[in-house]
Backbone bond lengths (Angstrom), bond angles and torsions (degrees), N, CA, C in turn:
res aa  C-N    CA-C-N  psi(-1)  N-CA   C-N-CA  omega(-1)  CA-C   N-CA-C  phi
1 M - - - 1.462 - - 1.529 108.80 -
2 E 1.328 114.78 135.77 1.466 120.13 -178.23 1.519 110.38 -65.69
3 G 1.312 117.25 134.90 1.459 122.00 -178.60 1.519 111.98 -67.58
4 L 1.302 115.63 150.58 1.453 120.65 178.85 1.521 110.05 -72.38
5 R 1.352 115.39 138.25 1.468 120.64 175.58 1.529 107.56 -94.30
6 L 1.308 115.13 98.40 1.453 120.04 -179.00 1.520 110.59 -78.14
7 K 1.350 114.81 145.72 1.461 120.27 179.29 1.528 111.12 -60.34
8 T 1.326 114.89 -33.25 1.467 119.15 -176.65 1.520 112.70 -68.83
9 T 1.351 117.56 -11.30 1.461 119.83 179.52 1.518 112.07 -97.98
10 H 1.324 116.95 -1.70 1.461 121.02 -178.70 1.531 109.55 -73.92
11 P 1.327 118.10 117.19 1.478 120.42 -174.36 1.519 114.01 -65.51
12 N 1.328 118.20 -23.09 1.462 120.88 -177.94 1.522 113.52 -93.37
13 V 1.317 116.73 -2.50 1.467 120.54 -177.57 1.516 111.19 -107.94
14 H 1.310 116.74 -38.50 1.466 120.42 -175.86 1.525 111.23 -120.37
15 F 1.326 115.40 153.80 1.455 121.19 178.15 1.527 109.87 -72.07
16 N 1.323 115.73 145.22 1.457 119.79 176.06 1.517 111.95 -67.33
17 K 1.341 115.54 -29.52 1.461 121.07 177.80 1.519 108.54 -148.18
18 P 1.321 118.29 155.67 1.467 120.90 -178.90 1.527 111.22 -61.16
19 L 1.331 115.37 152.95 1.459 120.56 175.71 1.526 110.00 -66.55
20 D 1.329 116.31 142.30 1.459 119.40 174.50 1.517 109.04 -65.84
21 V 1.338 116.71 136.20 1.464 119.87 -179.64 1.509 111.53 -79.64
22 E 1.354 116.56 -12.30 1.453 120.32 178.41 1.523 109.64 -126.84
23 V 1.306 115.94 148.91 1.460 121.42 174.90 1.527 107.52 -121.39
24 K 1.312 116.15 152.99 1.460 119.51 -179.53 1.518 110.55 -102.84
25 T 1.325 115.57 126.65 1.456 122.11 176.32 1.515 108.08 -122.57
26 K 1.320 116.99 114.45 1.459 121.46 -178.39 1.533 110.96 53.55
27 N 1.343 114.33 47.31 1.475 122.36 177.54 1.518 113.87 65.81
28 V 1.334 117.87 12.64 1.461 121.69 177.41 1.521 108.69 -114.17
29 S 1.326 116.66 127.76 1.460 120.33 -179.70 1.520 110.66 -77.17
30 E 1.316 116.21 130.05 1.457 121.62 177.74 1.514 109.16 -130.87
31 S 1.301 116.74 153.09 1.455 121.14 178.43 1.518 109.98 -64.48
32 R 1.340 115.86 142.74 1.459 120.28 179.15 1.517 111.52 -66.34
33 Y 1.340 117.00 -26.73 1.454 121.56 -176.37 1.525 111.24 -112.06
34 S 1.327 115.47 145.02 1.460 120.78 174.32 1.524 109.03 -76.41
35 K 1.342 116.13 171.39 1.460 120.19 179.18 1.528 111.33 -61.39
36 A 1.341 116.48 -40.89 1.468 120.46 179.49 1.520 110.84 -64.58
37 E 1.336 116.75 -39.97 1.473 120.72 179.20 1.527 110.42 -67.82
38 K 1.338 116.77 -37.99 1.466 119.85 177.68 1.530 110.85 -65.50
39 T 1.324 116.86 -36.35 1.466 120.93 178.29 1.524 110.31 -62.50
40 K 1.332 116.17 -43.91 1.475 120.78 177.59 1.523 110.56 -66.00
41 L 1.323 116.27 -39.71 1.463 121.21 179.24 1.524 110.91 -64.48
42 A 1.340 116.79 -39.68 1.464 120.92 178.33 1.525 110.67 -62.35
43 K 1.323 116.38 -43.70 1.469 121.03 179.57 1.518 110.55 -64.32
44 A 1.351 116.76 -44.08 1.462 120.50 -179.42 1.529 111.07 -63.41
45 S 1.337 116.67 -39.47 1.468 120.99 179.07 1.526 110.96 -63.65
46 K 1.327 116.45 -43.02 1.469 120.80 -179.84 1.527 111.17 -70.75
47 D 1.323 116.61 -36.83 1.467 119.76 176.88 1.522 110.81 -62.54
48 F 1.337 115.78 -40.40 1.462 120.13 179.55 1.523 110.52 -63.58
49 E 1.341 116.52 -45.62 1.468 119.62 179.07 1.522 111.21 -63.64
50 S 1.328 116.58 -37.98 1.460 120.94 179.98 1.525 111.12 -63.26
51 V 1.345 116.30 -42.70 1.478 120.51 178.50 1.521 110.03 -63.69
52 L 1.328 116.37 -44.65 1.463 120.85 -179.95 1.525 110.85 -63.96
53 T 1.317 117.36 -41.18 1.466 121.33 178.04 1.523 110.92 -63.19
54 G 1.333 115.62 -40.87 1.463 120.15 178.04 1.516 111.56 -61.37
55 M 1.323 116.95 -40.26 1.473 120.89 178.37 1.524 110.79 -64.18
56 M 1.333 116.20 -37.88 1.468 120.14 179.16 1.525 110.81 -67.28
57 I 1.341 116.51 -41.92 1.469 120.36 178.78 1.529 110.03 -63.13
58 K 1.318 116.01 -42.19 1.472 120.76 179.80 1.522 110.76 -62.24
59 S 1.337 114.98 -40.49 1.459 119.94 179.44 1.533 111.18 -65.05
60 M 1.335 116.75 -39.44 1.463 121.20 -178.53 1.530 112.52 -69.30
61 T 1.334 117.26 -31.30 1.472 120.47 -177.19 1.524 112.79 -94.36
62 K 1.341 115.85 -0.15 1.465 119.73 -176.87 1.528 112.07 -62.31
63 T 1.337 117.03 -38.50 1.464 121.03 -177.18 1.525 112.68 -69.06
64 T 1.325 116.63 -17.82 1.473 120.48 179.69 1.530 111.44 -104.45
65 D 1.333 115.71 19.72 1.462 121.35 -179.01 1.531 111.71 57.30
66 G 1.312 115.52 38.86 1.457 119.94 178.17 1.512 111.93 87.03
67 M 1.289 116.63 175.89 1.459 121.49 -177.53 1.512 112.73 -74.25
68 F 1.324 117.49 -24.37 1.460 120.56 -174.59 1.525 112.85 -112.39
69 G 1.340 116.49 8.47 1.445 120.12 176.26 1.525 113.55 83.49
70 E 1.299 116.20 156.99 1.472 121.79 -175.20 1.519 112.38 -70.14
71 D 1.343 116.95 -35.76 1.466 120.58 -174.07 1.524 113.44 -89.60
72 N 1.309 117.52 -0.63 1.463 120.29 -178.14 1.525 109.72 -75.00
73 Y 1.346 116.41 126.18 1.472 120.76 -179.16 1.544 109.99 -64.57
74 G 1.308 114.45 124.21 1.462 119.05 -179.04 1.507 113.54 76.31
75 G 1.339 116.38 11.99 1.456 120.10 -176.43 1.514 113.27 -62.42
76 D 1.347 116.50 -35.57 1.466 118.91 -178.60 1.529 111.00 -64.36
77 V 1.339 116.21 -38.74 1.460 120.07 178.69 1.526 110.54 -68.24
78 L 1.340 115.36 -44.55 1.465 120.43 178.99 1.521 111.38 -62.57
79 D 1.337 115.93 -36.61 1.464 120.32 177.32 1.526 111.22 -57.78
80 V 1.332 115.13 -48.76 1.464 120.36 -177.82 1.527 110.69 -61.82
81 L 1.347 115.59 -45.56 1.456 120.01 -179.64 1.522 111.68 -62.79
82 F 1.340 115.69 -45.16 1.456 120.33 -177.73 1.521 111.25 -67.54
83 E 1.329 116.25 -42.12 1.471 120.51 178.88 1.528 110.97 -62.31
84 T 1.337 115.47 -40.97 1.469 119.81 -179.80 1.518 111.19 -64.71
85 E 1.358 115.53 -46.33 1.459 119.34 -179.92 1.518 111.60 -64.03
86 M 1.329 116.36 -40.45 1.464 119.98 179.62 1.528 110.48 -65.71
87 A 1.322 116.29 -42.04 1.466 120.63 179.48 1.520 110.75 -63.07
88 N 1.336 116.41 -43.06 1.474 120.44 178.55 1.522 111.21 -63.09
89 H 1.348 115.30 -41.33 1.469 119.82 -179.48 1.523 110.84 -64.52
90 I 1.325 117.22 -43.04 1.467 120.92 179.61 1.524 110.45 -62.54
91 T 1.331 115.76 -43.42 1.468 120.55 -178.98 1.514 111.27 -66.08
92 E 1.349 116.82 -41.35 1.459 120.67 -176.84 1.517 112.03 -72.87
93 S 1.363 116.47 -21.70 1.467 117.87 176.48 1.527 108.28 -83.06
94 K 1.288 118.58 -113.27 1.460 119.02 179.90 1.520 111.94 -91.86
95 G 1.330 116.22 -25.95 1.447 119.80 179.08 1.520 112.72 67.39
96 M 1.327 114.46 -169.94 1.465 120.01 -179.61 1.529 111.32 -103.80
97 G 1.298 116.35 1.34 1.464 119.51 178.07 1.517 114.50 90.43
98 I 1.342 116.15 -1.80 1.472 119.81 -177.59 1.518 110.56 -69.22
99 A 1.339 115.71 -46.22 1.465 119.98 -179.47 1.528 110.48 -60.28
100 N 1.325 115.98 -42.16 1.462 120.01 179.96 1.525 111.34 -64.05
101 K 1.345 115.82 -39.72 1.467 121.00 -179.85 1.525 110.65 -62.69
102 I 1.338 116.22 -45.58 1.470 120.85 179.94 1.530 109.51 -63.14
103 F 1.336 115.82 -49.16 1.465 120.80 -176.53 1.532 111.01 -62.61
104 K 1.320 116.81 -42.83 1.465 120.44 -177.92 1.524 111.62 -67.61
105 N 1.344 116.64 -39.82 1.464 120.25 179.75 1.527 111.77 -63.60
106 L 1.336 115.78 -34.37 1.461 119.72 -176.87 1.525 113.37 -88.78
107 S 1.339 116.45 -33.07 1.469 119.56 -174.86 1.523 113.89 -109.31
108 G 1.331 116.37 -17.80 1.458 119.95 -177.09 1.511 113.46 77.88
109 E 1.335 116.59 14.33 1.466 121.20 -174.86 1.522 109.42 -132.09
110 E 1.330 116.36 144.83 1.457 120.73 175.96 1.534 109.50 -66.99
111 L 1.320 116.68 136.00 1.463 121.05 -178.80 1.523 111.63 -60.78
112 S 1.331 116.51 -44.94 1.470 120.25 -178.62 1.526 111.15 -63.39
113 A 1.339 116.72 -38.24 1.462 120.70 -180.00 1.528 110.40 -66.15
114 F 1.325 115.71 -41.59 1.473 119.67 179.41 1.525 110.83 -64.35
115 E 1.346 116.72 -44.53 1.466 120.26 -178.88 1.529 110.99 -66.35
116 N 1.325 117.23 -37.23 1.471 120.16 177.09 1.526 111.03 -64.56
117 K 1.339 116.35 -38.59 1.462 120.73 179.31 1.528 110.53 -64.76
118 I 1.330 116.58 -42.16 1.464 121.04 178.90 1.527 110.34 -63.97
119 M 1.339 116.57 -41.73 1.465 120.80 179.07 1.521 111.20 -62.55
120 M 1.328 117.04 -40.65 1.462 120.81 -179.88 1.530 111.14 -67.52
121 E 1.338 116.39 -38.55 1.465 120.20 178.69 1.520 110.66 -64.12
122 R 1.344 115.84 -41.86 1.462 119.63 178.70 1.524 111.01 -65.90
123 K 1.341 115.80 -37.38 1.461 120.09 179.22 1.527 110.14 -66.00
124 D 1.343 115.52 -44.33 1.468 119.90 179.47 1.522 110.86 -63.28
125 F 1.345 116.16 -40.71 1.465 120.31 -179.73 1.523 110.61 -65.67
126 S 1.350 115.65 -38.40 1.462 119.94 179.03 1.524 110.92 -64.55
127 I 1.349 116.14 -42.20 1.465 120.89 178.50 1.523 110.17 -65.39
128 E 1.340 115.85 -39.57 1.462 120.76 -179.55 1.523 110.87 -62.44
129 K 1.333 116.03 -45.03 1.465 119.84 179.56 1.525 110.76 -65.74
130 K 1.341 116.09 -36.84 1.458 120.36 179.17 1.522 110.23 -64.48
131 N 1.344 116.13 -41.42 1.463 120.03 179.04 1.514 111.77 -65.62
132 I 1.338 116.10 -38.80 1.464 120.13 177.89 1.520 110.00 -63.34
133 S 1.348 115.78 -41.90 1.464 120.25 179.90 1.525 111.11 -62.19
134 K 1.346 116.27 -37.13 1.458 119.59 179.32 1.520 110.89 -64.56
135 V 1.319 115.76 -42.86 1.457 119.47 -178.05 1.519 111.19 -67.00
136 T 1.348 116.52 -36.05 1.461 119.97 -176.88 1.519 112.73 -70.14
137 N 1.314 117.67 -7.87 1.467 119.39 175.59 1.525 111.72 -74.32
138 N 1.347 115.95 -16.93 1.459 119.41 177.85 1.520 109.78 -74.82
139 K 1.311 117.28 133.86 1.460 122.32 -178.82 1.524 110.48 -88.96
140 I 1.313 116.71 144.24 1.452 121.02 171.59 1.519 106.97 -125.89
141 S 1.306 115.72 151.24 1.459 119.53 -177.24 1.516 110.33 -89.92
142 F 1.320 116.22 149.85 1.455 121.83 177.77 1.526 110.32 -76.46
143 N 1.301 115.65 150.91 1.458 122.19 172.46 1.528 108.10 -86.64
144 D 1.320 117.32 123.46 1.472 121.41 -174.89 1.523 112.49 -58.76
145 K 1.332 116.56 -40.88 1.455 119.70 -179.03 1.526 111.10 -66.74
146 A 1.352 115.67 -39.37 1.462 119.98 178.87 1.531 110.17 -65.37
147 L 1.341 116.23 -40.32 1.468 120.11 177.92 1.527 111.27 -64.85
148 E 1.310 116.16 -36.95 1.464 119.93 178.93 1.531 110.56 -65.05
149 R 1.337 115.94 -41.79 1.469 119.87 177.13 1.517 110.58 -65.14
150 L 1.340 115.92 -42.28 1.458 121.31 -177.85 1.526 111.93 -63.61
151 S 1.313 116.59 -36.13 1.471 121.15 -176.82 1.533 112.53 -60.94
152 K 1.327 116.73 -23.43 1.467 120.82 179.49 1.534 111.43 -65.98
153 Y 1.329 115.76 -21.20 1.467 120.18 -174.70 1.528 112.49 -108.26
154 D 1.318 117.25 13.79 1.474 121.33 -176.59 1.526 112.30 -53.80
155 S 1.330 117.30 -47.39 1.468 120.32 -176.36 1.528 111.42 -66.91
156 I 1.350 116.85 -36.79 1.471 120.77 178.51 1.528 110.09 -67.32
157 I 1.339 115.63 -42.86 1.467 120.94 -179.98 1.532 110.65 -63.78
158 K 1.318 116.09 -44.11 1.464 120.37 179.94 1.520 110.71 -62.12
159 S 1.321 117.18 -42.79 1.459 121.79 179.35 1.530 111.42 -64.41
160 A 1.345 116.55 -43.62 1.474 121.08 179.58 1.525 110.96 -65.79
161 A 1.336 116.26 -38.02 1.469 121.11 179.33 1.520 110.64 -61.16
162 E 1.326 116.31 -43.67 1.462 121.56 -179.89 1.527 111.23 -69.87
163 K 1.316 115.91 -39.63 1.467 121.06 -176.98 1.528 112.06 -66.69
164 F 1.330 117.01 -41.49 1.466 120.65 -173.73 1.533 113.38 -107.73
165 G 1.321 117.08 1.36 1.466 120.16 176.05 1.514 114.03 68.80
166 V 1.326 116.64 39.00 1.474 121.51 179.29 1.526 108.92 -117.43
167 D 1.315 116.90 138.65 1.468 122.25 178.84 1.530 109.88 -56.90
168 D 1.321 117.76 126.40 1.458 120.76 -178.88 1.523 112.03 -62.03
169 K 1.340 117.16 -28.86 1.471 120.37 178.46 1.528 110.42 -67.97
170 L 1.321 116.20 -34.89 1.463 120.12 177.40 1.531 110.12 -67.60
171 I 1.318 116.80 -41.90 1.469 120.73 178.13 1.527 109.81 -60.45
172 K 1.327 116.54 -46.91 1.472 120.76 179.91 1.529 110.78 -61.65
173 S 1.327 116.61 -41.43 1.463 120.92 -178.86 1.524 111.29 -64.47
174 V 1.338 116.11 -38.95 1.465 120.72 178.33 1.533 109.92 -67.06
175 I 1.331 116.82 -42.79 1.468 120.79 179.77 1.528 110.80 -61.70
176 L 1.340 116.76 -44.67 1.465 120.18 178.99 1.525 111.24 -62.90
177 T 1.327 116.45 -39.21 1.464 120.94 -179.29 1.518 111.44 -72.07
178 E 1.325 116.26 -40.54 1.465 120.87 -176.02 1.521 112.77 -73.86
179 S 1.339 117.09 -45.27 1.462 118.80 -169.66 1.521 114.98 -137.09
180 A 1.334 117.39 2.08 1.472 121.32 -173.51 1.527 109.80 56.03
181 A 1.356 114.63 31.04 1.477 122.56 178.49 1.527 112.84 63.79
182 K 1.335 116.37 29.37 1.465 120.74 175.80 1.523 108.95 -97.13
183 N 1.320 115.81 114.98 1.459 120.83 -174.50 1.523 112.91 -66.01
184 N 1.342 117.34 -25.07 1.468 121.12 -177.78 1.530 113.03 -97.99
185 A 1.333 116.54 14.05 1.466 120.56 -177.67 1.524 111.34 -65.67
186 K 1.341 115.78 139.96 1.463 121.93 176.69 1.518 108.71 -143.84
187 S 1.321 116.36 126.39 1.465 120.30 -176.88 1.526 110.87 -86.31
188 N 1.326 116.08 171.68 1.462 121.50 176.87 1.521 111.97 -63.25
189 A 1.350 115.74 -23.90 1.468 120.65 179.09 1.523 111.90 -91.62
190 S 1.353 115.87 8.05 1.473 122.87 178.52 1.519 113.78 72.71
191 A 1.347 117.52 22.85 1.466 120.17 170.00 1.530 106.83 -74.96
192 K 1.336 116.22 139.06 1.462 118.70 -168.18 1.521 113.83 -127.75
193 G 1.341 114.04 150.38 1.452 121.51 170.67 1.509 115.36 80.55
194 L 1.314 115.29 -170.57 1.461 122.90 -175.14 1.527 113.44 -57.34
195 M 1.346 116.48 -42.51 1.463 119.90 -177.53 1.519 111.85 -107.30
196 Q 1.357 115.45 16.86 1.462 122.98 171.85 1.535 112.96 48.95
197 L 1.319 114.85 65.09 1.461 120.87 179.76 1.523 110.73 -90.28
198 M 1.335 116.22 133.94 1.457 120.93 171.04 1.527 108.08 -74.87
199 D 1.328 116.85 153.91 1.466 120.51 -177.03 1.528 112.00 -58.45
200 S 1.342 116.58 -42.99 1.469 120.15 -178.49 1.525 111.10 -65.51
201 T 1.341 116.19 -41.24 1.464 120.39 178.48 1.520 110.79 -65.64
202 A 1.334 115.79 -42.70 1.468 120.65 179.33 1.520 110.91 -60.07
203 T 1.333 116.55 -41.73 1.466 120.95 179.10 1.522 110.95 -63.26
204 D 1.339 116.48 -44.53 1.475 120.90 179.06 1.522 111.68 -61.75
205 L 1.323 116.02 -32.24 1.468 121.02 -177.50 1.529 112.82 -87.31
206 G 1.321 116.49 -2.68 1.460 120.30 179.08 1.518 114.04 80.23
207 V 1.350 116.95 21.08 1.463 120.87 178.70 1.530 108.86 -80.42
208 K 1.291 116.76 121.13 1.459 121.18 -177.87 1.528 112.35 -84.70
209 N 1.326 117.07 -34.83 1.464 120.86 -177.82 1.528 109.22 -140.37
210 V 1.336 116.56 105.15 1.470 120.45 -176.02 1.523 111.73 -66.41
211 W 1.344 116.93 -20.63 1.466 119.95 -178.98 1.529 112.01 -86.03
212 D 1.321 116.30 -7.44 1.460 120.30 175.13 1.528 107.73 -84.56
213 A 1.330 117.14 122.43 1.470 121.72 -174.00 1.530 112.27 -56.86
214 K 1.312 116.63 -43.56 1.458 120.23 -177.74 1.523 110.82 -65.79
215 D 1.332 116.26 -46.20 1.464 120.79 178.57 1.528 110.69 -60.55
216 N 1.325 116.44 -45.42 1.456 121.82 -176.50 1.525 111.66 -64.67
217 I 1.327 116.75 -46.87 1.468 120.80 -178.41 1.521 110.83 -67.11
218 N 1.332 117.28 -40.46 1.464 119.89 177.41 1.520 111.39 -64.49
219 G 1.345 116.28 -40.67 1.462 119.78 178.44 1.514 112.29 -65.53
220 G 1.340 116.46 -46.04 1.459 120.34 179.44 1.518 112.79 -64.29
221 T 1.336 116.14 -39.17 1.469 120.52 179.43 1.524 110.62 -69.13
222 K 1.315 116.53 -38.26 1.465 120.73 176.81 1.522 110.34 -61.37
223 Y 1.323 116.21 -40.97 1.467 121.58 178.43 1.527 110.63 -65.43
224 L 1.325 117.27 -44.05 1.469 121.54 176.64 1.519 110.89 -58.91
225 S 1.331 116.03 -42.39 1.463 121.46 -179.85 1.521 111.11 -60.93
226 K 1.328 116.19 -43.23 1.470 120.51 179.01 1.529 110.87 -63.54
227 L 1.332 115.92 -41.94 1.464 119.96 -179.05 1.524 111.74 -67.95
228 L 1.322 117.52 -39.06 1.471 121.14 178.09 1.524 110.44 -63.16
229 K 1.327 116.92 -40.08 1.465 120.45 177.46 1.521 110.39 -67.58
230 R 1.314 115.87 -39.84 1.469 121.15 -179.12 1.523 111.41 -62.16
231 Y 1.342 116.49 -37.21 1.469 120.96 -176.76 1.528 111.96 -107.55
232 D 1.325 115.55 28.81 1.478 122.13 173.61 1.522 113.22 52.60
233 G 1.335 116.71 40.72 1.458 120.54 175.26 1.509 115.24 82.55
234 D 1.344 118.14 2.52 1.464 121.52 179.43 1.523 108.64 -73.58
235 V 1.337 116.92 107.36 1.467 121.87 -175.00 1.529 111.24 -63.30
236 D 1.329 118.11 -44.19 1.463 120.89 -178.59 1.528 111.46 -60.55
237 M 1.328 116.33 -42.02 1.463 120.50 179.12 1.523 110.70 -66.35
238 A 1.336 116.32 -40.66 1.463 120.48 178.56 1.526 110.70 -63.23
239 L 1.331 116.59 -40.85 1.461 120.89 178.42 1.530 111.08 -66.63
240 A 1.329 116.37 -37.13 1.465 120.50 176.69 1.523 109.85 -62.55
241 G 1.338 116.00 -42.41 1.461 120.39 177.95 1.510 111.78 -65.40
242 Y 1.331 117.06 -37.53 1.473 121.90 -179.75 1.527 110.41 -65.96
243 N 1.324 116.32 -39.79 1.461 120.43 -175.96 1.525 113.38 -84.68
244 A 1.343 116.41 -46.68 1.463 120.19 -173.04 1.523 113.13 -102.92
245 G 1.333 116.69 -12.92 1.455 120.54 -178.50 1.522 111.40 95.90
246 P 1.338 117.68 140.96 1.473 121.75 179.36 1.522 113.14 -58.16
247 G 1.344 116.61 -29.18 1.462 119.65 179.41 1.514 112.14 -61.51
248 N 1.324 117.09 -41.39 1.469 120.48 178.99 1.522 111.65 -71.94
249 V 1.338 117.06 -34.03 1.465 120.05 176.71 1.525 109.64 -63.08
250 K 1.337 116.24 -41.53 1.465 121.07 177.99 1.523 110.90 -67.32
251 K 1.327 115.93 -42.14 1.460 120.81 -178.04 1.522 111.89 -60.19
252 Y 1.347 116.45 -41.34 1.465 120.38 -177.18 1.527 112.59 -98.37
253 N 1.343 115.42 6.62 1.469 120.71 177.29 1.528 111.61 54.91
254 G 1.336 116.08 39.92 1.466 121.49 -179.44 1.518 109.91 151.07
255 I 1.313 116.09 -157.71 1.458 120.72 -179.89 1.528 109.78 -64.40
256 P 1.345 118.33 122.84 1.469 120.84 -178.37 1.531 111.43 -62.56
257 P 1.317 116.82 152.40 1.474 120.93 -177.98 1.522 112.67 -80.68
258 F 1.335 116.94 33.50 1.456 120.52 179.60 1.524 109.35 -89.58
259 K 1.314 116.13 129.98 1.462 120.28 -179.48 1.523 110.57 -59.46
260 E 1.332 115.97 -40.81 1.466 120.19 -179.51 1.527 111.45 -59.67
261 T 1.345 116.20 -45.29 1.468 120.55 -178.80 1.521 111.17 -66.52
262 Q 1.329 116.89 -42.45 1.461 120.26 -179.50 1.528 111.21 -65.48
263 N 1.330 116.78 -39.96 1.466 120.30 176.63 1.523 111.24 -67.32
264 Y 1.312 115.47 -35.42 1.471 121.05 178.56 1.536 110.58 -61.66
265 I 1.327 116.01 -46.29 1.466 121.27 179.73 1.531 110.40 -62.51
266 K 1.328 115.53 -42.97 1.471 119.97 179.06 1.525 110.89 -61.01
267 R 1.328 115.66 -44.16 1.470 119.67 -176.50 1.535 111.47 -65.57
268 V 1.324 116.42 -45.10 1.469 119.90 178.81 1.526 110.18 -61.55
269 N 1.321 116.30 -43.46 1.469 120.11 179.78 1.524 111.81 -65.79
270 N 1.310 116.60 -34.51 1.467 119.84 176.85 1.525 110.98 -63.42
271 Y 1.328 116.17 -42.32 1.463 119.68 175.82 1.531 110.41 -62.36
272 L 1.333 115.87 -42.30 1.467 119.98 178.90 1.532 111.44 -59.43
273 N 1.321 115.38 -42.38 1.462 119.83 178.66 1.521 111.27 -60.39
274 N 1.321 116.43 -38.39 1.453 120.12 179.16 1.534 112.00 -69.24
275 W 1.334 116.59 -38.81 1.472 119.24 177.61 1.523 110.06 -63.44
276 N 1.338 116.11 -35.23 1.466 120.37 -172.46 1.519 114.25 -88.94
277 K 1.328 118.13 -6.38 1.471 117.92 -175.44 1.537 110.60 -83.06
C-alpha cells in the first residue's frame, strides 16, 4: 500500500528544523524577538490555549446538552459565554502547559518567567515614577536674572504654545532647565540655543537657524508636542524622551535609569510647581 504523504513532510511547507531562538550579533547571543514581540507572542500563545481549552470543555458538556440544558432559554448563548470565561480562567491560572510550550519553543524562555519579569519591570517603573513625584513636590526658587532673560521671549513662547498645543509653563520650565534662558547656550554635546537642540533634531524639525530664538523655541516646542502625543500626554515620559531620546525610553520601557535624566525631570517639574503655585 502506498504510504501517506503527510503535510509535515512537504519540504516547501515546513521548516527542516526549528528556528533558532537566539541570533548572534558581533559574537554576542541575543534573543530573536524583542520584548514587545515576546509580549505579543505570550498573548497569542495563551489565546491559543484558551481556545483549545474551550473546545475541550464544549466537548465534555455536549452529552448533557450544554451546561444549562437543552430547554433553557438562551442556554446556547450562556454556554458559549461560560465556556469562554472558564477557558480563560484555566489558562490564566496554571493552564495545561500548552501556552508555555509554544512560547518556550519560539522564544527559548519560560512563559511564567517572562511574565514575572514584565510585572517586576512595571512595578519598578511605578515606584520610580512615584519617587520622582515625591521629589517634585519640593519647591525651588527662580533665578531673577534667568527670569528677566526669559521674559524677552514671552510672546514667542505664547505663540508656540498655541500653535503646537503645549502648556506655555512647560515650555518655560524646559527653557530654564536647558539653558537658563541663554540664547547662546551650547552644551558639551553641541546642543544649542534656548531649548538645546541637536543639529540632527533641529533639521528633522525644520529649524533653519538654531541661534534664532523664534526658530529654536518653535522647534523645541514642536518636539515636545510630538513626544507628549507619543506618550499619551505623560509629561514625565515626554521629558525623558526630550532629554535621553525616545530610543532609550523604548529600550528601558519607561524613564531610563540615568541620573541625569531623572534629575532633569525633577528640575523641570520643580519649575512647573513654582509656576502653578
